[in-house]
N, C-alpha and C positions, 0 to 999 in steps of 0.2 A: 729336154724336161718336158712333162705335162704340168700343168701351171692351170689351177684353177682362181680366182680373183671375183672376192664378193662384190656388190658396188661399181661393175665394169663399167654402169654407162656413169659415171662421173668423172671429174677431172685428174685424180690421182688412179681409178682403177684402169679408164680408159685407155689415160696412156701408157702405163706400165703395163696393158693389153699388146697396145700397140707398139712397144719396141720388143716386145718377146716377143712377138710373130713376125717381126723383123729378123730377127736373130734365131728364127729357125724350131721355136719352142713351137707346141699344142697349147694352146691356151681354150680355156671355158669360161664366158661367164654368166654372173647370178646377178639377177635386178628385177626391180619391181613391176618396169616396164612388159608391157607385151613382147616388146620387138627390141633390138639391141641397137644403138647411133648407128648412122650408118657406115661407120667408119669402123665399128667396131672389127678385127681379122680372124675370130674364131667363130667355134660353136656358142649357144645360148642358152640359156634356160630361166627360163620366168617362176621368181620364185622372191618371196620376202624375208629377208634376211634374219627381221626380227621373230618371226611366228613359224616359218615353213620347216619341216624335216628335211637338213641338210647332209644329214646322215647318206640317207637314199641318192640324192645327189653326188656326195660324195664318190659310194662305192660304185656307183655305176660308171664315173669316170678314172678313177683312180687316180687320185694325182698327185704327182712328187713332190710339190709346194702348193702353200694355198697363202694368198695376199689377200688379207678382209681390207677392202678401202669401203667399204659402206660404215656410213658412219657421218659424223660431222666436222665442221671443216672451220667455226665461225668464233672467235671470241666471245664478239657483240652478240652472235644470235644465242651465244648464252646465257647474257647477261639478261638479256630479254627476255627468253623463253628456258630457263634451265633444266624445268621437268623433260621437255621436248628433247634438248641436249643427251641427257641422262637416257633415254629410251632407247635413242636415236645410235648413240655413242656404246653405252654398257652393254646394254642387252642385246645389239646386235652379236657385238661381240662374244657374251654369254652364250647366246644361240650358235654360233661357229665353233666355241671352243667344246660344245655341249655334242655336236656333232660331229664333230672329229671322234670325239669321246665314242660315242656309239656306233661309230662305222666301223670301228675295229683294224682302220689305217694309221699307219705313221707317217704321214707328211710332213714336211715342215712347214710350221707356220709364219709367215710376215707380219705384226702388225706395225701400221704405220701409226707410234704414237708423235710426241709432241716434246718441245723444247719448253711446251707453256709447261710440262711439270719443274721446272726449275723455276719458274717466279720471277723476282725480279733481284735473281742473287746478285749479290759484287764480284762473286770471285769468277774470275773470266781466264782461259775461258770454261766455260760448262765441263766436267766430269762426268762421266755415267755414276759414279759412285757420291754424288752429291746427293744430300737427303733432298726429297722431293719438297718444294714449298709453293704448291700452286694459289694462286693470288685472282682465276677467272673461274666460274663453273665448268668450263672445257678446260682447265686445265686439272682442274681436281679430278674428271669424268675419265681424264686422261690417266690418270692416276692410279683410279681404281680400277680401270684395263687392266693396267700392266699387276695390278694385286690378283685380278682373276689370273691371269697367266697366270703367273707363281701359281698360285694354284695349282691348274689344270696340269703342271708339269711337274708339281712335287706329288701331287695325289695321282695322277694318271700316265705321270710317264708322258707326257705331248712335247714335242720337239717345237721350242719360240723362239721366235728373234724379238726382242722389242726396237723398233729400228723410230729412234726419236729422231722427228724430222724440225727443221729452223725453216729457215723461209721459203718455197716452192716457188717458182712460176713456172708458165710454159704456154706454148702457143693457144691451146685448151680453154685455158685458163677465161674467166670469166666475172672476175672478182678481185676483193685482197688489194693490196697496196702496189704490187707493179701494174696491175693491169688499170687500175683506177688512177695512174700517174697517166698513163698513156691517152686515155680519156681525157685527161684534161689539154694532155700536151695539145690531141688533135680534134677538141673544141675551138668553139667558135671565142671563147675568152683570151684576154690578153695577158691575163696573169693566172699561172697555176700557184693552186693553195695547199699550203700543208697545216693541217689542225695544229702538230706540234710543232716544238721547237726545229726541228731540223736536225738536230744533234743526238739525236734519237738511232742508235745503230742495230743493226740483224744481219743473221748470216746467209748470203742466198743463196739456194742452187737449182741451177734448170731441171726439170721434169724424167729429161731424158737421162741426165746423170744420177739421179734417185733412184729410175729403172735399172739401169745399168746394177748402181751399188744391190739391188735386190735381188736379181736374177743371180749375181754373183756369189752374194751371200748364202740362198736357198740352195745353189751347186754346194757352195763349198758343206753346208751342211749337211749335207742330204750324201756328202762324200767322208767326211771326217769321224773318224773312231772316238770314241770315251767323249764325247762332246758336252759341251755344258748346257742342259735342257733348257733353260730359259736364261739367254744371252741378253746383252743391254746393249745397244751401242746407236751412235751419235750418227747420223747421215745428215751430212753439213760440208763445205766450203771447208768451213774454219777461219776465216776471215769476217772483220767485221768491217761493215759499210754503213756509214752513213745514210737517212734516210734527203738531207738536202743532195747530198752526192749522187744517192740515185734519179732523184729527181734532176741534177741536170745532166746528166746519162740520158736520159730518155728525151730529158727537154731538148737537148745537141743533134738527136736522133731526126727528132720529129719538127720540131717549132723553134729553132733559134735566139728567135726575137722575141719569144717570149718571157716576160717576168716568175719569178719565182719567188712568194712571199711564206711568211710563215704565220700563225696565230701564236701559239705559244700557250695553246690549252695543251692538262694533261689529260689522256684518254684511259678511264678506268679499265683495269684488266691486263693492259699493256704493261711489258715490262721497258726499262728504258734502254737497256740493252741484251745484245748477246750474240756474244760467240761459240764455236763447239769446241769442245777441246776432240779432235780425229783420229789422236796415236793410235786407238785401238782398231779402228774402221783403216787404217791403212797396214797395220801390223796386218790384219787378216787378210785385207784386199790390196796387194803392193803393187800389181798391175793398173786398181782403178784410179783414175786421173780425170777430172771434172775438166771441163772448156773454161775458157774466160770469163767473166761476167760480161766484160764488155761485147764479146762476141758472139753470147748466148742472148743478151740484151738485142741486140741487132737482130737475131732471128728471129725473135718473136716482134718486134716492131716489127720485120717484115713482112710476117703473116697477119698480124692484127691490121697493118694498113693495106691489105688485098681486099680485107672484109668491109673496109670502112664507107666505103659508099653504101654498101646495103642494109650494115646496121645505122647509119645516121648516130653518128658516138656522138654523147654531149657531155659538158665537163660533170666535174662532182668533187666537193671538197673532199682533201684527201689526208688520212689521217697514217700514224705509225704502224697498220695491224697488220696482224702476220699476216 
């Protein structure tokens, strides 16, 4: 397949592009930087996804699948700068949708939405038919993006898959919970601090398992007749893992002698528990099977440790952020 990826210099976009290239797909990255990151495996076009005419780029490449990875990925940042989050999340997606409309092409669009649209629901596992109840600007903006997708599907016939991601991690990541825990484990302090109670739970999935699901969904949608124009699907493992348990898994890999302590503070915008219902994902992709969390964490730790000497890691207080 020919796969166009916006935001290809970021964690999700770059990781999906590298996985797709290894699977022998042709990839084109789109990003604001004049050059792609050195590990980018395909063609690249410099363009601002917020303002550029993406329709011309799409017509020139002729993608079967477009994965929109430009945008934001932080609840905390959205609370500090909600207008910036709105522009980077909602408006880049709107420009991408309208680029497809104007191109006259009919690719499948994959949008990495978020479990943040569910908010702090007590209904677990989270099903795709639950009403959105976001509690952060990030979650509200993802909900707005999903509404835009429905608009372009209903009004202009675009084929869209809304992929609600839960807590993803991978070796190219340099932020959020799993990375922050590793930094503390690899740092000089003898105590690993969690800002919350440690009982908060998340549904963790490695980025390569996400990429495999994305590409399989894209292929399935290009081959399916009479498909739903705007499909919503959870991309998760379907298993809750406590933040304290996660910290122990990483601690045991990196620094078994360190203590883990919890400050017991609540973090604004973060739900207490996450677990995705993946029955729809399993029905659509019966062959998709993610690797175990312990194996994936070990792979990440090994990769990060190979960079430790060059990066000068230091400890950081860690919250159960997504």
